[in-house]
C-alpha positions as CSV (number, residue, x, y, z in Angstrom):
1,M,-0.2,-0.1,0.1
2,Q,1.6,3.2,-0.5
3,E,1.6,6.1,1.4
4,H,-0.8,8.4,1.8
5,S,0.5,12.0,0.7
6,D,-0.8,15.6,-0.4
7,L,-3.0,14.3,-2.9
8,S,-2.8,17.6,-4.7
9,V,0.8,16.4,-5.1
10,E,-0.4,13.6,-7.0
11,I,-3.4,15.3,-8.8
12,Y,-0.4,17.5,-10.7
13,D,1.4,14.1,-11.3
14,L,-1.2,12.6,-13.4
15,L,-2.3,15.8,-15.4
16,K,1.5,16.8,-16.2
17,D,3.6,16.4,-19.8
18,G,0.2,17.8,-21.3
19,R,-2.8,15.3,-19.8
20,Q,-6.2,15.8,-20.5
21,L,-7.9,14.2,-17.8
22,S,-11.8,14.2,-16.2
23,I,-13.1,13.8,-12.8
24,S,-13.6,9.6,-13.1
25,G,-9.8,9.8,-14.9
26,I,-8.3,11.3,-12.1
27,T,-10.3,9.0,-9.4
28,R,-9.8,6.0,-11.4
29,E,-6.5,6.6,-11.8
30,L,-5.7,7.7,-8.4
31,K,-7.5,3.9,-7.1
32,S,-4.4,2.7,-9.1
33,R,-2.3,4.5,-7.5
34,D,-3.7,3.3,-3.9
35,F,-5.6,6.1,-3.8
36,N,-9.0,5.1,-3.2
37,E,-10.4,8.7,-2.7
38,H,-14.1,9.4,-3.3
39,R,-15.5,10.8,-6.0
40,L,-16.4,14.3,-4.5
41,I,-12.9,14.1,-2.7
42,V,-11.5,14.9,-5.5
43,T,-13.7,17.5,-7.2
44,G,-13.5,18.9,-4.3
45,Y,-9.6,19.3,-4.9
46,L,-9.6,19.9,-8.6
47,R,-12.1,23.3,-7.8
48,A,-10.3,24.2,-5.4
49,L,-6.3,24.2,-7.4
50,K,-8.7,25.3,-10.2
51,D,-9.5,28.4,-7.9
52,M,-5.7,28.6,-6.9
53,D,-5.2,29.4,-10.9
54,C,-3.3,25.9,-10.8
55,L,-5.8,24.0,-13.4
56,N,-7.7,24.3,-16.4
57,E,-10.7,23.7,-16.4
58,F,-13.6,23.3,-19.5
59,D,-16.4,21.9,-20.6
60,L,-16.3,18.0,-22.7
61,S,-20.4,17.4,-21.6
62,P,-21.4,15.4,-20.5
63,S,-17.8,15.8,-18.4
64,K,-15.6,18.6,-16.6
65,I,-11.6,18.0,-18.5
66,Y,-8.6,19.5,-15.8
67,T,-5.0,20.6,-17.3
68,L,-2.4,21.7,-15.6
69,K,-1.6,25.9,-16.1
70,E,1.0,25.9,-19.3
71,D,3.4,27.7,-16.6
72,K,2.8,25.5,-13.8
73,N,4.0,22.1,-15.7
74,A,7.7,22.9,-14.2
75,G,6.1,21.8,-10.8
76,G,6.0,25.3,-9.4
77,F,2.0,25.0,-8.2
78,V,2.6,22.5,-5.4
79,R,5.3,21.2,-3.4
80,T,7.3,17.9,-3.7
81,K,6.6,15.3,-1.2
82,K,10.2,16.2,0.1
83,E,9.4,19.9,0.1
84,V,5.9,19.5,2.8
85,K,6.5,20.7,5.5
86,T,5.7,18.7,9.5
87,V,2.8,20.5,10.9
88,D,0.4,19.8,13.8
89,V,-2.3,18.3,11.5
90,Y,-4.3,17.3,14.6
91,G,-4.4,20.6,16.0
92,L,-5.6,22.3,12.2
93,V,-7.8,19.4,12.1
94,G,-8.9,19.5,15.2
95,E,-9.7,23.5,15.4
96,K,-11.7,22.7,12.7
97,L,-13.8,20.4,14.6
98,S,-14.4,22.7,17.5
99,K,-17.2,24.3,15.3
100,M,-19.3,21.2,14.9
101,T,-21.8,20.6,17.6
102,S,-22.3,17.4,17.8
103,A,-19.8,14.8,19.4
104,A,-20.4,12.3,17.4
105,T,-20.1,13.8,14.1
106,K,-16.7,15.2,15.4
107,I,-15.9,11.9,16.4
108,E,-16.8,10.3,12.4
109,T,-15.4,13.2,10.7
110,A,-12.1,13.1,12.7
111,V,-11.5,9.2,12.2
112,Y,-12.9,9.5,8.5
113,I,-10.1,13.2,7.6
114,F,-7.3,11.1,9.4
115,M,-7.7,7.9,8.0
116,T,-7.3,9.2,4.4
117,L,-4.3,11.4,5.2
118,F,-2.5,8.6,7.0
119,D,-4.0,5.8,4.5
120,R,-4.0,3.2,8.2
121,P,-6.8,3.2,10.7
122,C,-7.4,6.1,13.1
123,F,-6.0,5.8,17.0
124,E,-7.9,7.0,19.5
125,S,-4.3,8.7,20.9
126,E,-5.3,10.8,17.2
127,L,-7.9,11.4,18.4
128,N,-7.3,13.2,22.3
129,A,-4.6,15.9,20.2
130,A,-7.4,16.4,17.5
131,G,-9.2,18.0,20.8
132,I,-11.1,14.4,21.9
133,D,-11.5,13.2,25.3
134,S,-11.5,9.6,26.1
135,N,-14.9,9.8,28.1
136,Q,-16.2,11.7,24.3
137,I,-15.6,8.3,22.5
138,T,-16.6,6.1,25.7
139,R,-20.1,8.6,25.2
140,Y,-19.9,8.0,21.3
141,F,-20.4,4.2,21.5
142,S,-22.2,3.9,24.7
143,S,-25.4,6.0,22.1
144,T,-24.5,3.9,19.5
145,T,-26.2,0.2,21.6
146,G,-29.3,-0.6,21.5
147,S,-31.7,0.2,20.2
148,T,-30.5,2.9,18.5
149,P,-28.3,2.6,15.0
150,D,-24.8,1.2,15.1
151,S,-22.4,2.7,15.2
152,N,-20.3,4.0,11.4
153,L,-17.0,3.3,13.5
154,V,-14.9,-0.3,13.4
155,V,-12.4,-1.1,16.9
156,K,-9.8,-2.3,15.1
157,S,-8.5,-5.0,17.3
158,K,-5.4,-6.2,15.0
159,D,-1.7,-6.3,16.0
160,F,-0.5,-2.8,15.2
161,K,2.9,-3.8,16.5
162,K,4.0,-1.6,13.1
163,Y,2.1,1.5,13.6
164,Y,3.6,1.9,17.2
165,D,6.6,0.9,16.5
166,E,7.4,3.2,13.1
167,L,5.2,6.1,15.0
168,P,6.4,7.3,18.2
169,Q,4.0,9.6,18.7
170,I,1.2,6.4,18.6
171,P,0.7,4.8,22.8
172,K,1.3,1.4,22.7
173,S,-2.6,0.5,24.4
174,S,-4.3,3.3,21.7
175,P,-7.0,1.7,20.6
176,A,-7.2,2.0,16.8
177,Y,-10.6,2.7,14.8
178,E,-11.8,3.0,11.5
179,I,-15.2,3.5,9.4
180,H,-17.5,2.7,7.5
181,T,-17.4,4.1,4.0
182,D,-19.9,2.7,2.3
183,K,-22.0,4.7,4.8
184,L,-21.2,7.7,4.7
185,D,-24.1,10.0,2.9
186,P,-23.3,12.8,0.3
187,D,-23.7,15.5,3.5
188,F,-20.8,14.3,5.8
189,L,-18.9,13.8,2.0
190,M,-19.4,17.5,1.6
191,R,-18.3,18.2,5.0
192,T,-14.9,16.9,5.1
193,V,-14.1,18.3,1.5
194,N,-15.0,21.6,2.8
195,I,-13.2,20.9,5.6
196,L,-9.7,20.1,4.0
197,S,-10.3,22.8,1.9
198,A,-10.3,25.1,5.1
199,L,-6.6,23.6,6.3
200,L,-5.6,24.3,2.5
201,K,-6.6,28.1,2.3
202,D,-4.9,28.7,6.1
203,E,-2.0,27.6,4.7
204,I,-2.0,28.6,1.1
205,D,-2.4,32.5,0.7
206,V,-5.1,33.2,-2.1
207,S,-6.3,36.6,-1.3
208,E,-5.4,37.7,-5.2
209,L,-7.4,34.9,-6.3
210,V,-10.4,35.6,-4.5
211,S,-13.5,37.7,-5.7
212,K,-14.1,41.0,-4.3
213,T,-17.4,41.7,-5.4
214,A,-18.3,38.6,-3.9
215,N,-18.0,36.0,-1.3
216,K,-18.0,32.1,-3.4
217,S,-18.1,28.6,-1.9
218,L,-17.7,25.3,-3.1
219,L,-21.9,25.0,-3.4
220,D,-20.7,27.5,-6.0
221,F,-19.6,25.6,-8.5
């Protein structure tokens, strides 16, 4: 399994050398590289990169086609994997999640984001680092038993020695979770896209690319 990296780097690599691909084509080729991203996630990234003037977008009914801007073909629109700086991703995600009022939605969103970013299960210690304490997680599982619907999360019980050895920030006693991706509805996925887009905007100055006459969001396109 290939390690997960900044998705924009992978999109650049797919579109370099003058290639022209649709959303479906990009999603399909990402999957061939072991990046199993939902189409809505890929669409959000493409629209964000187009808004930042990194990609051309044009209609070829019934599809939208994306290409690199000519002046970006040298690789300038994204940093290489070696150049991507280390940041407190848990704090950044936790800040966005803090605005959510539903503890269950907050926990599920955090697990999905960390699974997507790291291409592995999400550990409880990582949820703690994002501002979700263990008591909230215990209450989450307590509220999804009995007469209420089953939990969207799965507690993983296999041997995670590999992760404990390779990732010193994860205590050996920390449980791991995954989410039922087949149960995720479009609203949940779009919220995740918006959070990832907001994190990208926090790291990159896009002020010169934003309309001065009207504020737009991903939902406007």
